[in-house]
C-alpha angles and dihedrals in degrees: 000000000000114000121192122230131179113299114274091242087054090049091050091048088052091050090051084060090052101138095050094043101044093247125121135205112205138162138189090283094056114130118247091256091060093045089051089048090051091048091049092052091052092044094052095035089234102129148355131260129216109203102198135269100025121335123100118193115206112183130205129172091262103039147350112248108217112202116198106202109219103210097185099088100181094049118117106208134192122215095264091057090053089049091052090049091053093045090052092050092045091054093048088050092049091050094044123096089242092055092068090052100050120123114258096259131123114268117229109202122207134165115224128194129204108232133166091268091050137267112339130193103241099177140001133188 
């Protein structure tokens, strides 16, 4: 089941407007204040967080949707490759400073791809 989401360039444009749109872009070098702000957005479900280089966290009251962005557009992947991508992203999130601050909600992992028609969910766990 492939679902279409806004095009990746559109998502990145939105992320560049992070402060105005209640979205944050952070990386491992983010200061504690930014990490706390990201955790608060996720806790209150008031915005999304892009953990660079390629993980978008979209909160809801029941779960946090973790979107791993597949940047290799021409790749044809099998299910095991998607699972490995998610496992690697999950490990990176666990080891990140943000990982320790996440709200206590289930994480739902998906892999998304940027296609001409927009961002499409390629795989979900």
